[in-house]
N, C-alpha and C positions, 0 to 999 in steps of 0.2 A: 258407871252411869247407865241406867236403863234407856233403851232406844224408844223414841216416839214413833208414831205411825209415819210421820213425814220423813224420818230418817230412813225408813225401810221402803216406803213407796213414794208418795208425795202428799201434800196437804189435803185434808178432806175437803176443804173449801173448793179446790179445783174441780173435784168430781161433782160436788153439789152444784156449782155454778154451771157446769156443762149440762147436767141433768135439767136444771131449771130453765135453760135456754131452749130445750126441746119443746116443740109444739104440744100444748095440752098437758105438760108434766108439771106437777107441783110437789116438790120433795118434802117429806115429813120427817124422816129419820135416817141417819147414816150409821152403819155398823162396820167396824173394822174386823174382818174375818180372814182366815187362811184356808184355802182349798186344799184338801188332801190329794197328794199325787203319788204315783209309783215312778221312781227314777230308775230306769233300766240302762245299765252299762252294756254296750254291745261291741262285738268285733264284726268286721265286714271286710270284704275285699273290693278293690276298685281298680279298674283298668286305666293305666296311664299311657299316653301316646307320646311318641317322640320320633326323631329321624333315625333311619337305618344307617349303620355303617355300610360302606359300599359292598364289601364282600358278603355281609349278611344278607343284603337285599338280593344279590345275584344268585346266591345259593337257594334262596326261596323261590326265585323265578325259575331256576333250573328244575326244581321239583314240580312246581305248579304248572308251568307252561311248556317246558321241554320234555317233561315226563320221565326224568331220570329218578331212579329209586335207590341207588347205592352210591357210596362216597367215591368209588373209583371212577364211575361214569361222570359224576359231577366235577371231579378234579380234572379229568381229561377235557371236559367241555369248557371249563373256565381257564384252563392252562395254569393251574396252581398245584401245589403238592397235596397229597392226601392228608398229611398232618394238618395243613391249614384248614382244609374242609372239615376234618374231624373236630377241630377246635370250634368252628362255627356251628356244626351240628349239635355239639354238646351245649353250646349257649342257647341255640334256638329251642332245644328240648327243655332246658332249664326254665325258660320263660313261657313255656306252654304253646309254642308254635309248631312243634314237631312231634309226631307219633310214629307208630309202626315199629319195625325191627331194624337192626343194622343192615339186613339184606334187602329190606323192602320199606323204604322211608316214605312217609305220607305226612302231609300238613294237616294240622288240626283245624277246626273251624276258625279259631283265632289266627292261625298262621295264614289261612286263605284270605281272611279279611285284611291281614297285614300286607299281603302281596297286592291285593286289589286296591287298598287305600294308600299304599307306599308309606306306611307308618308302622313303627315298631310298637306293639302293645305288650305292656308288662303288668303283672298283677301285684298290687301292694296291699298290705293289711292296714286297716284303719280302725281306730277306736272312736266310738261316738256315744252320746247319751240321748235317750229319748224319754219323754215324759208322757205318762198316761194318767187320766183322772182316776180318783179313788171311788167313783160312784158307778161308772159303767166299764171302767178300764178301757176307755177310748183314747186315742192319741190326741195330744194338744196340737194346735195349728202352728204354722211357721212363725206367726206373729208373736207367739209366746217364747220364742228363742231370741227375740230382738234384744238390743242393748239395754233398753229401758225397763225390761221385765226382771224383777228380782225374785228368784226362786230360792227358798231357804231349805238347807238340808235339815235333817231331823234335830241335830244338836242346836243349830242356830234358831230353829223354830221354837224349841222348848226354852231357849234362853231368853227370848224376848217376851214382853207382856202387852205389846201394843195391839196385836192381832189375835183374836180368839181362834184356836185351832179346831177345825171341824173334823169329826171322826170319819174314817173311810168306811164305806159300806160294801165294797167289792174288792176282794184280793186280786193280786196280779194273775191274769189268765195266761197260761203258757203259750196259747196260740195267738195272743194279741199281736206279737211282732209279725208272725206269719200272715195274719189277716191284713195288716198294714202293708206289708211287702207286696201283696197281690193286688192292692188297690191301684187303679189307673191314675188316681189323683194323689198318689203318695207324696209327691213333691210339695203339695200344700200342707203337709204335716212334717216338714223338715227332713224328709227322707228322699234324697235324689235317686233317680233311676240307676245311676252309675254304681251305687253301692250294692254289692251282691253277697250272697252266702252269709247272711246275718245270723249271729249266734248270741244268745243272752248269756253274759258272764256273771252279772250280779244285779239284784233288784233291791232297792232301799226306799225308805220313806222320805218324802219331801213335801213342801207346802208352798202354795202360791198366795201371797198376801193380796187382798182386794177389798174394795168397799162395796157393800150392798146397800143401795139406797132405796128405802121404802118410799113410794110416791103414789100419788093419785094421777092416773092417766085418764083425764076427764072424770068419769065417775067410777072407774075401776081401780082397785088397789093393786099395785104391781111392784116388782123389785127389779132395779137396774143394777148391773154388775160392772164395776170399774177396776181394771187391773193396770198393769204397766204397758199394755199394748199401744201401738202408735195412735190409734183413734180414741184412746181412753176407754170408751165403753166396750166391754168384752162380750160380744154377742154369743160367742161359742160357750163360754162358761155360764152366761146368763140363761141360756136354754137348758143346760143341765141343772143349774141351781133351782130354777123355777119348777122343775118337775121332780125335785128331790124332797121326799117327805121329811127327812131329818132337818133340812134347811128351813123348811116351812115352820116346823116346831120351834126351832131356835129363835126365829124372828118373832113368832107369835108370843113366846114366853118373854122376850125382851120388850115387846111393845105393850105388855100388860100394865106397866107402871104409868103413872100420871106425868105427862110432860111438864105441866105447870110446876110440879114440885122441883124439877130439875132447873127450870128457868128462874124460879124464885130466888134460889141461892146465888145464881150467876148475876141476876139483876141487883140483888142487895149489895154484892161486892162492888158494883159499879154505880151505886147511888141512883138507880133507875126506879121510878115509880112503878109498882106492879100493875097499876091501871093502864100503863102504856101498852100492855100486851093484849092482843085481841086474837080471836080464833075465827077463821073464815068458814064458810059452809062446807068446804072440801077438807076440813080438819087441819089445814095448815095454819101456822102462827105468823103474826106480823107484829113487829115492835115499832110503834109510832113514836118518834122522838121529835122534839122541837128543833128548829133550824140551828139554834145555838149549840146543839150537840154534834153538828157536822162542821168540820173545818177543812180549809184547803190544806193540802199536804205540806206546803212550804211555810206554814205559819208557826213552825216550831213544835215543841212537845205538846201532846194532848193529855187530858186527864183520862183516867181509867175508863170512865163512862162516855168519853167522846170518841167520835169516829171520823175517819177521813171522808170528805165529801164523795170521793170516788167509790166508797163502800155503800152509799145510799142505793137501795134497791137490790143489793146483793144479799147473800145468805151466809149465816154463821150457824154453827152446830154446837152450842154449849151442852155438855154432857150427852152428846150424840143426837139430841133432838134439834131439828132444823127450824130456824125462824128467819124471816126476812126483815132486814133493817128498812125502816120507812120514815117518811115525813109527810104530814098532811098539808104542808105549805107548798103549793104548786110551783111558785118561782124557784124555790130551793131545789125541787126535783128537776126543773128545766135546766138550772145551772149545772146540776150533776150530769145531766145528759151531755151538755156542751163540754164540760171538763173531760169526761170520759172519751168523747169523740175526738177532742183535740189531742189527747194523749195517744189515742190509737192512730190518728192521722199523721202525727209527727214522729212516731217511733221508727218508722221505715217508710219506704216508698209505697204508696197505696194508689189504687185506681179509683176513679169516680164511683164505679160499681161497688167496690169494697166499702167505701165510706157510706154510700147510701144504704147498703145492706146493714152495716153496723148501726147507723142511726135508727133504722127501722126496728132493729132488734132491741136496742136500748130504750127506745120510746115505748115499745110494748111492755118492757119491764118497769119503767118508771112513770108511765102514764101522765105525761104533761098535758095541759089543756089542748094543745094543738101540736101537730107533728113538727119536729125540728128539722129544718132543711139545710142543704149545703150552704145556701146564702147566709142563714143564721150562724152556721159554724164559721164561715169566713169572717163575718163581723166580729164574732167572739174572739177569733184568733188575733185580729188586728188590735182589739182592745187589750188583749193579754200580752201584746208586744211581740207576736210571732210574724207580723207582716202578712203578706198575701200567701194564701195556701194554694199550691199548684198540685193537681193530681193528674196521674197518667190516665189516658182514656182507655 
C-alpha cells in the first residue's frame, strides 16, 4: 500500500491551519515536496571524563607537581615498586596523558588538565550523521534532528509517491564539514564542541518531506515552508527555498492550472452547488454552505458533503488547492466559535489569558457580529452541561 503524506509527515490541514492563523496570511495552495539533502556519515573523537584510580592520580601529581621524570624516582617517592609504576605509566600513555621518553617523562596537555581537574580524560571514537542541504550544501539546524522530523533515505524517498522529490543543485563540498567545525555556533547545527577530529566516511542522498504553502501575505505572494520541526514552520528551509530558482519554477508550473477545475470535481462528489464557491480579491477561495451542512460532532454519521461544526472557518485542500469552509449565517458562525472555544477550554487546564487569546483568534477567523466573551463561553458551557468553567489566572 502506498503511503499518504500524513503517513510520512502529518496532515496537510495542520500546516494550512497554522499558516492561516498568522497575521495577514491567506493560504492559496499547498504542495507536498521533498527537499534534497546530503547525508554525511562521520567519525569523530570525544573526550570522556571519569574518576582516577588512586595510584594513577598520584603518579600524575608526582610528574606535574614534584617534577619527577623517570619511573625509579616516582616509585621511590610513592613507596611502591617500579613494576607498579610502569603499569600505570603504560596506562597513562595509552589514554594520551603521558608523553616524552622512558628517561624523561612529561605530561601532555590532556594529562596536565587531568591533574588540574582531578579527572581522568579518555578519548572515544563516535559515529554520527550530519545533513547538509542540496542547494548550498549548508548544514541543517539542530531542530531538524528532533524526533518529529522524518528524513527519508534515497530508497525510501523513491518508493513513496506522496512527496515530489526536488533535484539537488549543489554537490557535497569536501570542506563543508570543516567549515561547520570552525563555526562558534556549531552546536546550533547538532555538532557539539566535544566532538573532535571529524572525518567524512560516506556521503549519500536523502530527502526531507515538507509542505510548501503558497499564500498572500497581505498583497505579496509568498511561500511558507512546513516540515516536522517543533514549531511546524521551518524558517531555515523557507529562506533557502524562497531564494532557489528551481523551487520557484516548480511552484509556478504547478500554479498555472485552474483551481476551479480541481474544486469542481471535489464538489460534485459531495453534492455541493458550484455556485457556493466564491473567490476573494486576494485570490483565495471560500465555500459558503448553508447551516444544514454543518453538524455537531456527536450527532452521528454525516453525509459526504456535510462537515463538523468545528470545521466551519477552517481550511481544506482538495487537489492541493486551499479553500475556506464558510457559512453566511452569522448565528451558526457564532455557535462554531463557542463550540471550538469550549473544546479548547476543557481539553486541559487553561489560563484566562489562554482562553481570551483563543477567542480573539477564532473570532477573527469566523467573523461573528460581535466579539465572543468569556461570559458568553461560560453561559454556553452551562447550557451544554459542562457546569461552571474555572480557569487559572
